[in-house]
N, C-alpha and C positions, 0 to 999 in steps of 0.2 A: 746775352752770355758774353762775358769778356773774353779776351784773347786767351789768357793764362788757363781759365777754367776750361775753355774748350780744347786746348792743345793737350792738357792734361788727360782728358777723357776721350780723345779723338778715337774713332774706330773704323779702320779701313774696312772697306767691303761690306760695311753694315747695310749699305743701301745699293742697289744696282744702278746701272746707267739710265735705265728706263724710268727709275723712281727720280733720279737726278733730272732728267728732262721734264718730268712732270712738276717738280719743284720750280724749275727754271721758268716756267710759264707764269709764275707769280710776278707782279710788277716789280716789287723791291728786292727780288732775288736775281743774282747775276752769276753765271758760270764761266770760269776761266779754264780752258782745256790746254794742258801742257803735253805735247808729244816730243819724245826724245829718242836719240840714238847715241851709242859710243862705239868706239873701236871698229868703225866700218872697213879700215884697212884696204882701201881701194877695191873692194869687192863690188864691181860694177854689174856683173852677170850672176845668175843664180849659181849655186853650186851644181856640179854635173849630177846627172841621175844616178850614177853608179858611186857616188860618195858615201863612204861608210857610215858617217854620222849625220850629215846634213843634206842628204840627197835632194836636190831640186828645191832647196830652201834659199831665200834671200832674193836679191836682184833689185837693182835700183828702179826699173820701169814698174815693178810690183809695188814697191815701196810708195812711189809717187802716186800710183792709182789710189792707194789705201788713204794717203794723207789728203788728197783731193776729195775722196769721199767723206772723210771726216769733216773737213772744211765746209762741204756742202750741207752738213748736219748741224754744225756748231758755228755760233757768231764770233766767238773770242778764242782764237787758237794761236799758240806760239809753238814753234818748231825749233828745238835746240839741240846741239850736239857737245859731247864732252870729251872730244879730242881723239887722236890717233886716226885721222882721216886718211893719211897716207901709208904707204908701204904694205905689200902683200900679194900683189898680182902685177903682171907685166904692164898693166896700164900704168902704173906709177913709175916703173923703170923706163917706159918709153915717153910718157907725157910729163913726168915730173911734178904731177899734182894738179895740173891745169884742168884736166877732164874731170876730176873729183869736185873741184870748186865750181866749175861751170854747172855740173848737174846739182849740186847742193843749191846754187843760186836759182836754177830753174824750179827745183822743188820748193823754193821759198823758205829756206832756213832763215831764221830770225837772228840767231847768234851762235857762236860756237867758242870753245877753248881750245889751246893747243895741247897735244899730248907729246911724248918724248919722240915718237916716230915721225912727227911732222917736222922734226929737225933733221931728218935723214938726208936730205939734200944740202944741208947746212942752212943757216939763216939767210944766206944770199939765194939760195934755191926757193925757200919759202916766199921771200920777199919778191922774187922774179914772177911768181904765179898768183900772189895774192889779190892782185887788182881783179882776178876773175871771180872773186868772192864779194857778192854785193850784200854782204852782212858783216857785222864787226866780229873780231876776235878778241875775247875778253881774257886778260892775263894779269890779275892784279898782283901776283907775287913774283913776277918775272921783271927785273929791271933791265931794259934793253938799251940803256944809255951806252953811247959809243959803239952802237952797232947799227946795221942798216935797217933794224926794225924799230928803232927809236921813233916813237910817235906814231907808229903804224898799228898799234893794238890799243885797246882801252881797258881800264880796270873794271868798268861796269857799264851797263846802259839800262835805260828805263823805258818800259812800254806802257801805254795806257789804252785799257779796253773798257768801255763803258764806265768811265771815271774810276776804275779800279787801276791803281798804279803798281806795277810790276818791276821789281828791281832784280837785275841779274848781275852776278859778277863771276869771274873765273879764277881757278887756281890750278897751278901745275905742279908736277911731280918734280923732285930734285933730279936735275939732269946729270950730276957728276956721277960717273960709274955706270950709267944708262946710255949716254951718248958721249961720243968722243968729243974731247975739249975743243978740237979745231972745228967742229960743226956748230957748236953754240956760241964759241969764242968769249966776249966780255959778259955775256948774259949773266946776271946776278939772281940767284934763288934767294927769296926772302921767307922767313918762317910764315907758313900758311895760316897758323892759328891766330896770331897777332894781326895779320892782314885781313883775315875774315872778320874778326871783331870790329876792326875799323870800318871796313866795307858795310856791315850790318848797321853799325851807328850811323854812318853817313846816309844810307838809303832809308832807314827808319825814321831818324830824327830830323835830318836836314831835307830829304827829298820826300818825305811823307808817304813811303811805299806801303801798300796794304799787303803785299806778297813779296817775300824775298827768297831768291833761288840762287844757289851756288852750282856752277858747271865746274866739276872737279875731275881732274886727272891724277888723283893722288892714289887711287886704289881703295877697295872696299874694306879690307882688314888683313892684318899681318900678325905673325907669331913673333913680333919683335916691338920695339919701341917707335918704329917708323910711323909717321903721321898717316893715318888712313881716314877714310870717310867716317868711320865709326868714331875714331878719336876726335875728328873735326866737329862732328855734331855734339859730342859730349862736353866739349870745351869751349863752345861758342855760344852766343846769345841769339836767339829769335830767327835762326834760318828755317824757314818752313819747309823747303825741299833742297836735298842735296841730289843732284844728277851725276852719277859717278861714271868713271871709267878706268882703264888701265889693267885691271885684274880679269877682265873678260868674265865677270860674274853674272850668271843667269839667276835673276831673282824673280820668283813668282809674284811677289808683292813687295812694296817697300818695307823697310825695316823702321820700327818706331824707336827713337832714341831720346832719352831725357837730356835736355840741353840746360845751360847754365841759368836760364830764366825760369826754369822749373816747368816749361813747356815741352812739347814734343817737336823733334825734327825728323822728317821722313827722308831715309837714304834708298835710293833706287838705282838699279843698273840692268841692262838688258843683254849681256852677253857680248857678242862681237859679230862682225862681218855682215851687218845689216839683216841678220836672221830674224830679229824681232823689232818691233816698234813699241816703245813704252808710251803709257798714257796715264796722266794723272789729272783728275778734275777736282777743281776747288769750287765750292759753291759760297757765295758771299751774300750775307743779310746785313744791309746797313753798314757795308765796308768791313764786316767781321767775317771771318770763315766759320761757316755753320755745318758744312759737310765736306767730305772728301772721299772720293772713289778712285779705284785704279784698274787698269788692266794692262796685259801685254799681248800684243797680237804677233801671231806667227806669220812671217812673210813667205807665203807659198801659194796662195790661191787668189791673188788680187790683180793679176795681169795675165 
């Protein structure tokens, strides 16, 4: 089955994780498991037991336990974050983001992008604690030239799991109007649609990636012409999965959107504050995606 035929007819949830596990036992099939978070907003501890909406949910220790459990069951796991790691609890006010990045490193995050609140201590504040993150920050549409972050982020990165090449790139929301000018300084925002198509072309054609993922802090959808993940998916070529953030959208399953290549781009987001952990499994047969499944874990009983 070629890529375009598959992506036109992709059916999420058509098979369960148990079925995927049985498929993965076959020698020529390989499974890539993507775990993801967004907008964790310095929520280190679970919500209090008397919280009106999210009583006793979330918490980094519980998330770490669940992640470790999944890693013990699956061979090829990537853990990704779509931004707004900072701001929301006194932990950020006191430690300036250092604790959040240390804990993400301990959990084994593979890559993240920057959200608007990651600029809340200014680009100098971010640069001051960035060395505690032993994973790359992917920001393809922010030009940090003439700032302290020049050369401190990457447009993309590539992972290889059992000969499957996975390209990941990051996109950020326009900072003007969301963040005070003095916090982001000379940082330039570049049109995310053009940048995304350039990144996909580079990752697909030059780097021969079998799976392309965008970490987006653009937001899921808007009642305006502002670029969202829905718009991004429909105006780009061959992104397999957009992991979104910014709008704190709780999605039960990824949305399927037809892209410019005639295939399907999946868009997913799992709310905020580390309440949920997202998961998307891609099953490959001879380097082509043959199955996809997903689920969202509620973080409450894993610690």
